[in-house]
C-alpha positions as a Markdown table, in Angstrom:
| # | Residue | x | y | z |
|---|---|---|---|---|
| 1 | Unk | -12.3 | -35.1 | 2.1 |
| 2 | Unk | -14.2 | -32.1 | 3.6 |
| 3 | Unk | -14.0 | -28.5 | 2.4 |
| 4 | Unk | -11.7 | -25.5 | 3.6 |
| 5 | Unk | -15.0 | -24.4 | 5.6 |
| 6 | Unk | -15.5 | -27.6 | 6.9 |
| 7 | Unk | -12.1 | -26.8 | 8.2 |
| 8 | Unk | -12.4 | -23.8 | 9.3 |
| 9 | Unk | -15.4 | -24.7 | 11.0 |
| 10 | Unk | -13.3 | -27.5 | 13.0 |
| 11 | Unk | -10.7 | -24.6 | 13.9 |
| 12 | Unk | -13.8 | -22.8 | 15.6 |
| 13 | Unk | -15.0 | -25.3 | 17.3 |
| 14 | Unk | -11.4 | -25.7 | 18.5 |
| 15 | Unk | -11.5 | -21.9 | 19.6 |
| 16 | Unk | -14.3 | -22.5 | 21.5 |
| 17 | Unk | -12.5 | -24.9 | 23.5 |
| 18 | Unk | -10.2 | -23.5 | 24.7 |
| 19 | Unk | -11.5 | -20.3 | 25.5 |
| 20 | Unk | -11.0 | -18.5 | 28.8 |
| 21 | Unk | -13.4 | -17.7 | 31.2 |
| 22 | Unk | -14.4 | -14.2 | 32.1 |
| 23 | Unk | -13.6 | -10.9 | 30.5 |
| 24 | Unk | -10.6 | -12.1 | 28.2 |
| 25 | Unk | -12.7 | -15.1 | 26.9 |
| 26 | Unk | -15.8 | -13.0 | 25.9 |
| 27 | Unk | -13.0 | -10.4 | 23.9 |
| 28 | Unk | -11.7 | -13.4 | 22.3 |
| 29 | Unk | -15.0 | -14.5 | 21.2 |
| 30 | Unk | -15.8 | -11.3 | 19.5 |
| 31 | Unk | -12.4 | -10.8 | 17.6 |
| 32 | Unk | -13.1 | -14.9 | 16.8 |
| 33 | Unk | -16.8 | -14.1 | 15.8 |
| 34 | Unk | -17.4 | -14.0 | 11.9 |
| 35 | Unk | -19.1 | -10.9 | 11.4 |
| 36 | Unk | -15.7 | -9.4 | 13.5 |
| 37 | Unk | -13.2 | -10.5 | 10.6 |
| 38 | Unk | -15.5 | -9.9 | 7.7 |
| 39 | Unk | -15.1 | -5.5 | 9.6 |
| 40 | Unk | -12.6 | -6.1 | 9.2 |
| 41 | Unk | -12.0 | -7.3 | 6.0 |
| 42 | Unk | -14.3 | -4.4 | 4.9 |
| 43 | Unk | -12.1 | -1.9 | 6.2 |
| 44 | Unk | -8.4 | -3.3 | 4.8 |
| 45 | Unk | -10.7 | -3.5 | 1.4 |
| 46 | Unk | -11.8 | 0.3 | 1.8 |
| 47 | Unk | -8.6 | 1.7 | 3.1 |
| 48 | Unk | -6.4 | -0.3 | 0.6 |
| 49 | Unk | -9.4 | 1.9 | -2.0 |
| 50 | Unk | -8.5 | 5.6 | -0.2 |
| 51 | Unk | -4.9 | 4.2 | -0.3 |
| 52 | Unk | -4.9 | 4.9 | -3.8 |
| 53 | Unk | -6.8 | 8.0 | -4.0 |
| 54 | Unk | -4.1 | 9.6 | -1.4 |
| 55 | Unk | -1.8 | 8.2 | -3.8 |
| 56 | Unk | -3.1 | 9.9 | -6.7 |
| 57 | Unk | -4.8 | 13.3 | -5.4 |
| 58 | Unk | -2.6 | 16.7 | -5.5 |
| 59 | Unk | -1.3 | 18.4 | -2.0 |
| 60 | Unk | -4.1 | 21.0 | -2.7 |
| 61 | Unk | -6.9 | 18.7 | -3.8 |
| 62 | Unk | -9.9 | 19.1 | -1.9 |
| 63 | Unk | -10.8 | 15.7 | -1.1 |
| 64 | Unk | -6.9 | 15.1 | 0.2 |
| 65 | Unk | -8.7 | 16.3 | 3.9 |
| 66 | Unk | -11.2 | 13.8 | 3.8 |
| 67 | Unk | -8.9 | 10.9 | 2.9 |
| 68 | Unk | -6.7 | 11.3 | 4.8 |
| 69 | Unk | -9.4 | 10.7 | 7.9 |
| 70 | Unk | -10.6 | 7.7 | 6.2 |
| 71 | Unk | -6.8 | 6.5 | 6.6 |
| 72 | Unk | -6.4 | 7.5 | 9.9 |
| 73 | Unk | -9.9 | 6.4 | 10.7 |
| 74 | Unk | -8.8 | 2.7 | 9.5 |
| 75 | Unk | -5.2 | 2.9 | 11.2 |
| 76 | Unk | -7.6 | 3.3 | 14.4 |
| 77 | Unk | -9.6 | 0.4 | 13.8 |
| 78 | Unk | -6.5 | -2.3 | 13.0 |
| 79 | Unk | -4.9 | -0.8 | 15.9 |
| 80 | Unk | -8.0 | -1.5 | 18.5 |
| 81 | Unk | -8.3 | -4.8 | 16.3 |
| 82 | Unk | -4.5 | -5.7 | 17.4 |
| 83 | Unk | -4.9 | -4.7 | 20.7 |
| 84 | Unk | -8.2 | -6.9 | 21.5 |
| 85 | Unk | -6.0 | -9.6 | 20.1 |
| 86 | Unk | -2.9 | -8.6 | 22.1 |
| 87 | Unk | -5.3 | -9.3 | 25.4 |
| 88 | Unk | -7.6 | -11.7 | 24.3 |
| 89 | Unk | -4.8 | -14.3 | 23.4 |
| 90 | Unk | -2.0 | -13.3 | 25.6 |
| 91 | Unk | 1.6 | -14.6 | 24.5 |
| 92 | Unk | -0.1 | -16.5 | 22.5 |
| 93 | Unk | -0.6 | -13.5 | 20.1 |
| 94 | Unk | 3.1 | -13.4 | 19.2 |
| 95 | Unk | 3.1 | -17.7 | 18.4 |
| 96 | Unk | 1.3 | -17.1 | 15.1 |
| 97 | Unk | 3.0 | -15.3 | 12.5 |
| 98 | Unk | 0.3 | -14.3 | 11.3 |
| 99 | Unk | -0.3 | -11.9 | 14.4 |
| 100 | Unk | 3.5 | -10.4 | 14.1 |
| 101 | Unk | 2.6 | -10.1 | 10.0 |
| 102 | Unk | -0.3 | -7.6 | 11.1 |
| 103 | Unk | 1.9 | -6.0 | 13.8 |
| 104 | Unk | 4.2 | -5.0 | 11.7 |
| 105 | Unk | 2.2 | -4.0 | 8.9 |
| 106 | Unk | -0.1 | -1.9 | 11.6 |
| 107 | Unk | 3.2 | -0.6 | 13.2 |
| 108 | Unk | 4.9 | 1.0 | 10.5 |
| 109 | Unk | 1.7 | 3.5 | 10.2 |
| 110 | Unk | 1.6 | 4.5 | 13.7 |
| 111 | Unk | 5.2 | 6.1 | 13.4 |
| 112 | Unk | 5.6 | 9.8 | 12.3 |
| 113 | Unk | 5.9 | 10.2 | 9.3 |
| 114 | Unk | 9.5 | 12.9 | 9.0 |
| 115 | Unk | 11.7 | 13.1 | 6.3 |
| 116 | Unk | 13.9 | 10.2 | 8.1 |
| 117 | Unk | 10.5 | 8.0 | 7.5 |
| 118 | Unk | 9.8 | 9.5 | 4.8 |
| 119 | Unk | 9.5 | 5.5 | 3.1 |
| 120 | Unk | 7.2 | 4.6 | 5.5 |
| 121 | Unk | 4.5 | 6.7 | 3.2 |
| 122 | Unk | 5.1 | 4.6 | 0.5 |
| 123 | Unk | 4.4 | 1.6 | 2.7 |
| 124 | Unk | 1.5 | 2.7 | 4.1 |
| 125 | Unk | 0.1 | 0.2 | 0.7 |
| 126 | Unk | 1.7 | -2.7 | 2.6 |
| 127 | Unk | -2.0 | -2.8 | 5.0 |
| 128 | Unk | -3.5 | -4.1 | 2.1 |
| 129 | Unk | -1.5 | -6.9 | 2.7 |
| 130 | Unk | -3.6 | -8.2 | 5.8 |
| 131 | Unk | -6.4 | -9.3 | 3.4 |
| 132 | Unk | -4.1 | -12.6 | 3.7 |
| 133 | Unk | -3.9 | -13.1 | 7.2 |
| 134 | Unk | -7.6 | -12.3 | 7.1 |
| 135 | Unk | -9.0 | -14.7 | 4.9 |
| 136 | Unk | -8.2 | -17.9 | 5.6 |
| 137 | Unk | -8.2 | -19.4 | 2.1 |
| 138 | Unk | -4.8 | -16.7 | 1.3 |
| 139 | Unk | -3.2 | -17.8 | 4.6 |
| 140 | Unk | -3.3 | -21.8 | 3.3 |
| 141 | Unk | -1.8 | -20.5 | -0.3 |
| 142 | Unk | 0.6 | -18.5 | 0.9 |
| 143 | Unk | 1.5 | -21.0 | 3.8 |
| 144 | Unk | 1.9 | -23.9 | 0.8 |
| 145 | Unk | 4.1 | -21.3 | -1.2 |
| 146 | Unk | 6.6 | -20.9 | 1.6 |
| 147 | Unk | 6.7 | -24.5 | 2.4 |
| 148 | Unk | 7.7 | -24.9 | -1.2 |
| 149 | Unk | 10.8 | -22.5 | -0.9 |
| 150 | Unk | 13.4 | -25.1 | 1.0 |
| 151 | Unk | 12.3 | -27.6 | -2.4 |
| 152 | Unk | 12.9 | -24.4 | -4.8 |
| 153 | Unk | 16.3 | -23.5 | -3.5 |
| 154 | Unk | 18.4 | -26.3 | -6.0 |
| 155 | Unk | 16.4 | -25.2 | -8.7 |
| 156 | Unk | 17.0 | -21.7 | -8.3 |
| 157 | Unk | 20.3 | -22.2 | -7.9 |
| 158 | Unk | 20.8 | -24.6 | -11.2 |
| 159 | Unk | 18.9 | -21.5 | -13.2 |
| 160 | Unk | 21.3 | -18.5 | -11.9 |
| 161 | Unk | 24.2 | -21.4 | -12.8 |
| 162 | Unk | 22.8 | -21.8 | -16.2 |
| 163 | Unk | 21.9 | -17.8 | -16.1 |
| 164 | Unk | 25.9 | -17.5 | -15.3 |
| 165 | Unk | 27.5 | -19.6 | -17.8 |
| 166 | Unk | 25.4 | -17.9 | -20.4 |
| 167 | Unk | 26.7 | -14.4 | -19.4 |
| 168 | Unk | 30.0 | -15.2 | -19.6 |
| 169 | Unk | 29.7 | -17.5 | -23.4 |
| 170 | Unk | 28.1 | -14.4 | -24.3 |
| 171 | Unk | 30.8 | -12.2 | -23.8 |
| 172 | Unk | 33.5 | -14.0 | -24.9 |
| 173 | Unk | 31.3 | -14.5 | -27.9 |
| 174 | Unk | 29.8 | -11.6 | -28.9 |
| 175 | Unk | 31.1 | -8.6 | -27.0 |
| 176 | Unk | 32.5 | -7.0 | -30.0 |
| 177 | Unk | 29.4 | -7.5 | -32.2 |
| 178 | Unk | 26.5 | -6.3 | -29.7 |
| 179 | Unk | 26.1 | -4.2 | -27.1 |
| 180 | Unk | 24.0 | -6.0 | -25.2 |
| 181 | Unk | 27.1 | -8.4 | -24.6 |
| 182 | Unk | 29.9 | -5.3 | -24.1 |
| 183 | Unk | 30.2 | -6.1 | -20.2 |
| 184 | Unk | 29.4 | -8.7 | -17.7 |
| 185 | Unk | 27.0 | -6.9 | -16.2 |
| 186 | Unk | 24.9 | -5.9 | -19.4 |
| 187 | Unk | 25.7 | -9.3 | -20.5 |
| 188 | Unk | 23.9 | -10.6 | -17.3 |
| 189 | Unk | 20.6 | -8.2 | -18.1 |
| 190 | Unk | 20.4 | -9.6 | -21.4 |
| 191 | Unk | 20.2 | -12.6 | -20.1 |
| 192 | Unk | 17.7 | -12.7 | -17.3 |
| 193 | Unk | 15.8 | -10.6 | -20.1 |
| 194 | Unk | 16.4 | -14.1 | -22.7 |
| 195 | Unk | 15.0 | -15.9 | -20.0 |
| 196 | Unk | 11.5 | -13.7 | -19.3 |
| 197 | Unk | 11.4 | -14.4 | -23.1 |
| 198 | Unk | 10.7 | -10.7 | -23.4 |
| 199 | Unk | 12.2 | -9.1 | -26.4 |
| 200 | Unk | 14.5 | -11.8 | -27.0 |
| 201 | Unk | 14.1 | -11.4 | -31.6 |
| 202 | Unk | 15.8 | -8.1 | -30.9 |
| 203 | Unk | 18.4 | -9.3 | -28.9 |
| 204 | Unk | 18.9 | -12.4 | -31.2 |
| 205 | Unk | 18.8 | -10.0 | -34.4 |
| 206 | Unk | 21.2 | -7.9 | -33.6 |
| 207 | Unk | 24.1 | -10.4 | -32.9 |
| 208 | Unk | 22.5 | -12.8 | -35.7 |
| 209 | Unk | 23.0 | -9.9 | -38.3 |
| 210 | Unk | 26.5 | -10.0 | -37.3 |
| 211 | Unk | 27.7 | -13.8 | -36.1 |
| 212 | Unk | 25.5 | -15.8 | -38.4 |
| 213 | Unk | 25.7 | -18.7 | -36.1 |
| 214 | Unk | 24.6 | -17.2 | -33.4 |
| 215 | Unk | 21.3 | -18.1 | -33.4 |
| 216 | Unk | 22.5 | -21.9 | -31.6 |
| 217 | Unk | 23.5 | -20.2 | -28.2 |
| 218 | Unk | 20.5 | -18.1 | -28.1 |
| 219 | Unk | 17.9 | -21.4 | -29.1 |
| 220 | Unk | 19.7 | -23.8 | -26.8 |
| 221 | Unk | 19.8 | -21.3 | -23.3 |
| 222 | Unk | 15.9 | -20.4 | -24.3 |
| 223 | Unk | 15.1 | -24.3 | -24.7 |
| 224 | Unk | 16.9 | -24.5 | -21.2 |
| 225 | Unk | 16.1 | -21.9 | -19.3 |
| 226 | Unk | 12.8 | -20.4 | -20.5 |
| 227 | Unk | 10.9 | -24.2 | -21.9 |
| 228 | Unk | 13.3 | -26.8 | -19.2 |
| 229 | Unk | 13.5 | -24.7 | -16.0 |
| 230 | Unk | 10.7 | -22.4 | -15.5 |
| 231 | Unk | 8.2 | -24.9 | -16.4 |
| 232 | Unk | 10.5 | -27.6 | -13.3 |
| 233 | Unk | 9.9 | -24.8 | -11.4 |
| 234 | Unk | 6.3 | -24.2 | -11.5 |
| 235 | Unk | 6.1 | -28.0 | -11.1 |
| 236 | Unk | 8.0 | -27.9 | -7.9 |
| 237 | Unk | 5.8 | -25.4 | -6.6 |
| 238 | Unk | 2.2 | -26.7 | -7.9 |
| 239 | Unk | 3.1 | -29.9 | -6.5 |
| 240 | Unk | 4.6 | -28.4 | -3.0 |
| 241 | Unk | 1.4 | -26.6 | -2.8 |
| 242 | Unk | -1.0 | -29.3 | -3.4 |
| 243 | Unk | 0.4 | -32.0 | -1.2 |
| 244 | Unk | 0.4 | -29.2 | 1.5 |
| 245 | Unk | -3.2 | -28.5 | 1.0 |
| 246 | Unk | -4.1 | -31.8 | 0.6 |
| 247 | Unk | -2.2 | -32.3 | 3.8 |
| 248 | Unk | -4.0 | -29.8 | 6.1 |
| 249 | Unk | -7.7 | -31.4 | 4.6 |
| 250 | Unk | -6.5 | -35.0 | 5.4 |
| 251 | Unk | -6.1 | -33.8 | 8.9 |
| 252 | Unk | -9.8 | -32.0 | 9.4 |
| 253 | Unk | -11.4 | -34.9 | 7.5 |
| 254 | Unk | -9.6 | -37.3 | 10.6 |
| 255 | Unk | -10.2 | -34.8 | 12.8 |
| 256 | Unk | -13.9 | -34.9 | 11.9 |
| 257 | Unk | -14.5 | -38.6 | 11.3 |
| 258 | Unk | -12.6 | -38.4 | 15.5 |
| 259 | Unk | -15.4 | -36.1 | 16.3 |
| 260 | Unk | -18.2 | -38.8 | 14.2 |
| 261 | Unk | -16.5 | -42.0 | 16.0 |
| 262 | Unk | -16.7 | -40.4 | 19.7 |
| 263 | Unk | -20.7 | -39.8 | 19.3 |
| 264 | Unk | -21.4 | -42.9 | 18.0 |
| 265 | Unk | -19.7 | -44.8 | 20.9 |
| 266 | Unk | -21.4 | -42.3 | 23.2 |
| 267 | Unk | -24.6 | -42.9 | 21.9 |
| 268 | Unk | -23.4 | -47.0 | 21.4 |
| 269 | Unk | -22.8 | -46.9 | 25.6 |
| 270 | Unk | -26.0 | -45.5 | 26.2 |
| 271 | Unk | -28.0 | -47.9 | 24.5 |
| 272 | Unk | -26.2 | -50.8 | 26.3 |
| 273 | Unk | -26.6 | -49.8 | 29.3 |
| 274 | Unk | -30.3 | -48.9 | 28.3 |
| 275 | Unk | -30.6 | -52.7 | 27.2 |
| 276 | Unk | -28.5 | -53.6 | 30.6 |
| 277 | Unk | -31.1 | -51.8 | 32.6 |
| 278 | Unk | -33.9 | -53.4 | 31.0 |
| 279 | Unk | -32.6 | -57.0 | 30.8 |
| 280 | Unk | -32.3 | -55.6 | 34.5 |
| 281 | Unk | -36.0 | -55.0 | 34.5 |
| 282 | Unk | -36.8 | -58.3 | 33.4 |
| 283 | Unk | -34.7 | -60.2 | 35.4 |
| 284 | Unk | -36.2 | -58.6 | 38.6 |
| 285 | Unk | -40.3 | -59.7 | 37.3 |
């Protein structure tokens, strides 16, 4: 089975075979070049660090101006990269969801930050997420995770149903003995905390102190949700990602084998032609 690097090499070969001629072809060769992609990754990382610096510096810090200039330079590089890709790929640019993701993330940086759009200042950190689209291995993981969503829907629905049922039971049983179950909204939040197994002894001890048999409720709920449901959820995610990643590697393996088969057949045909030619010369002699 080929490694991910082999699959990436195969993608590069296929891209080279479909590269259009002329200036557009040269631009596509530029944006697909390994050095160019590594350069973009470095800029993304440096920009993420710069955004952290901008968030930590005060309004009157002497280094704030330099950090803002570096941020503008990074945005200019990202914009130029997207324009080059748009020219190189044409309409095919919009068929790749990762390109659309990059377009939205970089587009938020180009909107003027006013009082109306002040939230965009906080969303600038989303540019760090461009690492996902820039690094092929991250793209594969995220794509496989998204493919697992349909299988997770039923399990998540079941988790929500158990959480809601536990909240209703908790209100009926413990509303008068603990503030954690005083209202339905409070009980739902309490059941979510129990689901994460975060601080559950404090909740259970407050109930058991006035309701000695209340421990049965907490033990049953934690076993069902925290142990069974959560592990089932993780199992579905892992199995789906493993299946999708293996399927992609298998496709790459088949493509490599097909290319090797074509190469062998070409050499075999050339060898047969040479043998036929030698036989013809022997017959003539």
